C-alpha angles and dihedrals in degrees: 000000000000088000093057091050092051092048092049092047092048090047090051092050091048093050091048091048092049094052097038095053094061116096129207109256123198125192118234128195114240113248112242114247122207114252113257112245132192097238115182111239123187110253126201109222118229112263094226099051131060111258124240090245090055091045090053088049090051090048093051096039112034091186089070094059097088097049094045095047091045090052089059096041099248120163121220129233114178121212097010109183125186106213109263093342119066141001122201124190090209131015120191113189135181129189087359136110121221116248124254114292109239101179133003093289108007127090130209096234146340117297115293123229122249123218095247124082127336109321117217145146137204117210131186117211131162100328095325135103116210126197115191128183131183106222132061098235092054090049093048089051091053092050091048088052090052090054093043089052089066099262114144126206107261104169123014117204142105083319112035110218116211123187139184095191097269105038133041127208119194115205112202108194097188093053094036090228140122125211122205117204 
């Protein structure tokens, strides 16, 4: 008899547990969210770094390189080669120190930032102009300038490729650089 009472009590507890664990669920309608759009917003270029518009001008008109880089205080190093990685015909750098020289004309690494000002460099390589900065806010400003200049995202990835139909600009977030081709 005790067995039947325990079985009945256990069954009652299980039934009560089963019904009491359920919660009332109500369905809600999702709120519509406005579609994100790439609206062009005017961007103020940083005063210490060459702007994307000026970089495009330098890319299209090589004779303007010297006056524009002089305006921002960039120094020039011809034939800057990073040992076994890159070779640049011209390297303009500002608030940077050149890497350690390994051989007569090859350097250990890319230029290193100094603590003062916004560090950046402009490099020319095989039909491309590369602008690299060393802090996130300067990089974000460059990307915003690319978008404001009318370039649309063509291929997202580790290197976001923007195009305006004739030119492409690759924005490399990890390296904080943009490459105009």
